[in-house]
TORBAZA-669766 format. One record per residue (C-alpha): y, z, x; residue in one letter. Coordinates in steps of 0.05 Angstrom, whole numbers, plus 32768, in hexadecimal, padded with zeros to 4 digits. Layout:
N
Y / Z / X / A
...
//
This chain:
261
8000 / 8000 / 8000 / M
8042 / 7FEA / 801D / I
8077 / 8022 / 801C / P
80AC / 8019 / 7FE6 / L
80E5 / 801D / 8018 / T
80CA / 7FE2 / 8040 / I
80C0 / 7FBA / 8000 / V
8107 / 7FC7 / 7FE8 / L
8123 / 7FB7 / 802D / A
80FD / 7F76 / 8030 / A
8113 / 7F62 / 7FEA / L
815B / 7F73 / 7FFB / A
8158 / 7F46 / 8039 / V
8139 / 7F0E / 8010 / I
816F / 7F16 / 7FDC / Y
81A6 / 7F12 / 8010 / V
8186 / 7ED4 / 802E / V
8181 / 7EB5 / 7FE9 / G
81CB / 7EC3 / 7FDE / C
81DE / 7E9F / 801E / F
81B0 / 7E64 / 800E / L
81CD / 7E5C / 7FC8 / V
8215 / 7E63 / 7FE0 / E
8209 / 7E2F / 8017 / L
81E7 / 7E03 / 7FE2 / E
81A4 / 7E01 / 8004 / F
8182 / 7E03 / 7FC1 / F
8140 / 7DE7 / 7FD9 / G
8139 / 7E1F / 800C / W
814E / 7E52 / 7FD7 / A
8116 / 7E39 / 7FAA / T
80E3 / 7E3F / 7FE2 / L
80FA / 7E86 / 7FF1 / V
80F3 / 7E98 / 7FA8 / L
80AD / 7E7B / 7FA2 / I
8097 / 7E9C / 7FE3 / A
80B3 / 7EDF / 7FCB / T
808D / 7EDB / 7F89 / V
804C / 7EC8 / 7FAD / I
8057 / 7F00 / 7FE0 / G
8064 / 7F35 / 7FAB / V
8026 / 7F1F / 7F85 / Q
7FF6 / 7F17 / 7FC0 / S
800C / 7F57 / 7FE3 / L
8003 / 7F7E / 7FA2 / H
804B / 7F96 / 7FA2 / V
804E / 7F85 / 7F58 / F
801A / 7F62 / 7F2E / D
8047 / 7F2E / 7F0C / I
800F / 7F07 / 7EEB / L
7FEF / 7F45 / 7ECB / S
8032 / 7F5D / 7EB2 / Y
8043 / 7F1A / 7E92 / V
7FFE / 7F17 / 7E72 / A
8003 / 7F5E / 7E56 / A
804C / 7F57 / 7E41 / N
8053 / 7F10 / 7E2A / A
808B / 7F1C / 7DF8 / L
80B4 / 7F49 / 7E26 / T
80AB / 7F16 / 7E5F / S
80C2 / 7EDE / 7E32 / A
8100 / 7F06 / 7E1E / L
810F / 7F14 / 7E67 / Y
8109 / 7EC9 / 7E76 / A
8137 / 7EB6 / 7E3C / V
8169 / 7EEB / 7E51 / G
8167 / 7ED2 / 7E99 / Y
8173 / 7E8A / 7E84 / V
81AB / 7E9F / 7E54 / A
81D0 / 7EC6 / 7E8B / V
81C5 / 7E8B / 7EB9 / G
81E5 / 7E5B / 7E88 / V
8221 / 7E88 / 7E7E / V
8228 / 7E91 / 7EC9 / W
8225 / 7E46 / 7ED5 / S
8264 / 7E3D / 7EAB / F
8287 / 7E75 / 7ED1 / V
8273 / 7E57 / 7F14 / K
8286 / 7E10 / 7EFE / W
82CB / 7E29 / 7EEA / F
82D2 / 7E4C / 7F2E / S
82BC / 7E0C / 7F51 / F
82EF / 7DE3 / 7F2A / L
8327 / 7E14 / 7F3B / M
8316 / 7E0F / 7F86 / K
8313 / 7DC4 / 7F81 / Y
8357 / 7DC2 / 7F5E / R
8375 / 7DF0 / 7F93 / D
835A / 7DC3 / 7FCA / K
8377 / 7D85 / 7FA9 / F
83BB / 7DA6 / 7F9F / R
83BB / 7DBC / 7FE7 / E
83AF / 7D74 / 7FFE / L
83E3 / 7D59 / 7FCE / K
8417 / 7D8A / 7FE7 / Q
8406 / 7D76 / 802F / K
8410 / 7D2D / 801D / F
8453 / 7D3B / 7FFA / L
846B / 7D63 / 8036 / N
845A / 7D2A / 8065 / L
847D / 7CF7 / 8037 / N
84BD / 7D18 / 801F / K
84EB / 7CE6 / 7FFF / F
8531 / 7CE1 / 801E / P
8554 / 7CE6 / 7FDC / L
8599 / 7CE3 / 7FFB / N
858A / 7CA5 / 8023 / S
85B1 / 7C65 / 8016 / T
8588 / 7C36 / 8042 / S
853D / 7C2A / 804D / P
854D / 7C22 / 8097 / D
8561 / 7C6C / 809F / D
853B / 7C92 / 80D4 / R
8502 / 7CC2 / 80C6 / D
84EB / 7C9F / 8087 / I
849F / 7CA9 / 8084 / P
8472 / 7C6D / 808D / Y
8452 / 7C74 / 8048 / A
8497 / 7C71 / 8027 / I
84AB / 7C33 / 804F / R
8469 / 7C10 / 803C / A
8474 / 7C22 / 7FF3 / A
84BB / 7C07 / 7FF5 / F
84A2 / 7BC5 / 8013 / E
8474 / 7BBD / 7FD7 / K
84AE / 7BCF / 7FAA / Y
84D8 / 7B99 / 7FCB / L
84A2 / 7B65 / 7FC2 / N
84A4 / 7B72 / 7F77 / I
84EF / 7B7A / 7F6B / H
8515 / 7B54 / 7FA2 / L
8528 / 7B0E / 7F8A / P
8503 / 7AD7 / 7FAF / A
8541 / 7AAD / 7FB7 / N
8587 / 7AC9 / 7FC0 / V
85BC / 7A9A / 7FA6 / N
85EC / 7A9D / 7FE1 / V
85E9 / 7A57 / 7FFC / G
85BE / 7A3E / 8035 / Q
85F8 / 7A31 / 8063 / S
860F / 7A79 / 8069 / N
85D6 / 7AA0 / 8089 / Q
85FF / 7ADE / 8097 / Q
8615 / 7AE2 / 804E / N
85CD / 7ADA / 8038 / E
85B7 / 7B13 / 8065 / Q
85F1 / 7B3E / 804C / Y
85E0 / 7B32 / 8003 / V
8597 / 7B3F / 8011 / T
85A8 / 7B81 / 8033 / A
85D4 / 7B95 / 7FF9 / V
859D / 7B84 / 7FC8 / E
856B / 7BA9 / 7FF4 / K
8598 / 7BE7 / 7FF4 / G
859E / 7BE5 / 7FA8 / K
8553 / 7BE0 / 7FA2 / L
854A / 7C1A / 7FD2 / W
8575 / 7C46 / 7FA6 / I
854F / 7C2F / 7F69 / A
850D / 7C3C / 7F8D / F
8521 / 7C83 / 7F9F / L
8537 / 7C8F / 7F58 / D
84F3 / 7C79 / 7F3D / E
84D0 / 7CA6 / 7F6E / C
84F1 / 7CE5 / 7F55 / K
84C2 / 7D15 / 7F33 / T
84D4 / 7D4E / 7F04 / P
84B8 / 7D85 / 7F30 / N
84B0 / 7D62 / 7F74 / N
8466 / 7D73 / 7F70 / Q
844D / 7D31 / 7F54 / T
8438 / 7CF5 / 7F7C / I
8468 / 7CBC / 7F6C / P
8447 / 7C7D / 7F50 / A
8461 / 7C57 / 7F8D / T
8438 / 7C83 / 7FBC / L
83F6 / 7C85 / 7F96 / T
83D6 / 7C52 / 7FC5 / D
83ED / 7C79 / 8002 / A
83D3 / 7CBA / 7FE3 / F
838F / 7C9B / 7FD8 / E
838D / 7C87 / 8022 / V
83A3 / 7CCD / 8035 / F
836B / 7CED / 800D / L
8337 / 7CC0 / 802E / R
8350 / 7CD4 / 8072 / E
8348 / 7D1F / 8065 / Q
82FD / 7D1E / 8072 / H
82ED / 7D4C / 8037 / S
82A2 / 7D54 / 8032 / Y
8272 / 7D82 / 800E / G
828D / 7D9C / 7FCC / E
82CF / 7D79 / 7FD8 / Y
82B1 / 7D34 / 7FE8 / A
82CA / 7D15 / 7FA7 / A
8312 / 7D24 / 7FBD / L
830D / 7CED / 7FF0 / R
830B / 7CBB / 7FB7 / Y
833D / 7CDE / 7F8A / G
8308 / 7CF4 / 7F59 / K
8302 / 7D35 / 7F32 / K
82BE / 7D58 / 7F2E / P
828D / 7D39 / 7EFD / V
8258 / 7D66 / 7EDE / A
8220 / 7D32 / 7EE3 / T
822D / 7D29 / 7F2D / E
8227 / 7D74 / 7F37 / N
81E7 / 7D7D / 7F10 / K
81C2 / 7D9C / 7F4B / A
81F9 / 7DD0 / 7F56 / K
81FE / 7DE4 / 7F0D / I
81B3 / 7DEA / 7F02 / T
81AC / 7E12 / 7F42 / A
81E3 / 7E42 / 7F2C / W
81BB / 7E4C / 7EEC / M
8179 / 7E57 / 7F0F / A
8192 / 7E83 / 7F47 / F
81CA / 7EA7 / 7F22 / W
81BB / 7EEC / 7F41 / P
81C7 / 7ED0 / 7F86 / C
81FF / 7EA2 / 7F71 / S
8224 / 7ED9 / 7F4C / A
8223 / 7F0A / 7F85 / L
8238 / 7ED8 / 7FBA / S
8270 / 7EBD / 7F8E / T
828A / 7F02 / 7F7B / L
828A / 7F17 / 7FC5 / L
82A7 / 7ED5 / 7FDF / N
82D9 / 7EB9 / 7FAE / D
8304 / 7EF7 / 7FA0 / P
8308 / 7F08 / 7FEA / I
831C / 7EC1 / 7FFD / R
8350 / 7EBE / 7FC6 / R
836B / 7F02 / 7FDD / L
8377 / 7EEA / 8024 / F
8395 / 7EA8 / 800C / K
83C5 / 7ED1 / 7FE1 / F
83D7 / 7EFD / 801D / L
83E3 / 7EBF / 8048 / F
8412 / 7EA1 / 8014 / K
8435 / 7EE5 / 800E / L
8444 / 7EE7 / 8059 / F
8448 / 7E9C / 8066 / Q
8493 / 7E9B / 806E / N
8490 / 7ED6 / 809F / L
845C / 7EB2 / 80C9 / F
8488 / 7E74 / 80CA / Q
84C7 / 7E9B / 80DD / R
84A0 / 7EBA / 8117 / M
848D / 7E73 / 812F / S
84D5 / 7E5B / 8127 / D
84EF / 7E96 / 814F / W
84BC / 7E8F / 8188 / V
84CE / 7E45 / 8190 / F
8518 / 7E4B / 8182 / S
8529 / 7E37 / 81C9 / E
84FA / 7DFA / 81C9 / D
851F / 7DC6 / 81A1 / P
84EE / 7D90 / 81B7 / E
84BB / 7DAE / 8187 / L
84C8 / 7D9C / 813F / K
//
C-alpha cells in the first residue's frame, strides 16, 4: 500500500504538470498524462475507479454531467478572456502604427521633412486618383505648368490631410489601410496571435481544438488562467501607471545627448 502522502504529492505534481501543458496548449501531451494517471491509479490500486463506477453508475453519470457542464461554462469564460487579450494585442499594434505614422496636420506641402514613408506612399495613390491628367496651362510655358501643378498638388495635400482626420485620432485612416496591413504582416505574430498578421479576428471554428481542450481540461485551465491572467494584467496596469515616470527618467539621463531622438 502506497502511503497517502506520497499519493497526494504525486497527484499534485501531475496536476501542476497538466496545468502547464494546457496553458502552453500541448493538449496531446495533456491527454497522455491524464490517461497515464488514470491507468496508474487503477493499476497501483490507489483507487478502484472501475469498481466505483460499476457500483455507483447513477452517481458517476451525474459527476460526468456536472464535469461537462462546468467545462462548457468555463470554455465561454476562457474564450472571452482570450478575445480580450487578442483585442489588447491588436490595439497595441494599432497604436504603435499610429505613433510611427503621425499625420503632420499643420503641414502645407507634401515635401515637408519628417513625413513618414507610409503617408507619402498613401498621398501618391491619392494624387493618382485626384490630380488632373492634363493641366491646361499651355505646352509652351513649362515653368507655369510646373507652378500650377505644384499649386494643385498643395491643394490636394490639404484635402488629403483633411480626409485623414479621425474623431479620436485612434482610428486607422482609410488612406493608410494598405500600409497597416503590411505593418501587421511584418510583426511576426504567431501562436494565438497568428491571425493578426492577416488582419483577422478570432474565428470559433478555427479555434476548435482550444475550446474543446478548455472544456475537457477545465480544472487545469481554470487554475493556470486565474494565476496567470490577473497577475499579468496587474503588472501591465502598474507599467501604464508609471510609464511617464520611466520615460522622464530616460529623457533626463540622455538630456545632454541631442543626437539621440
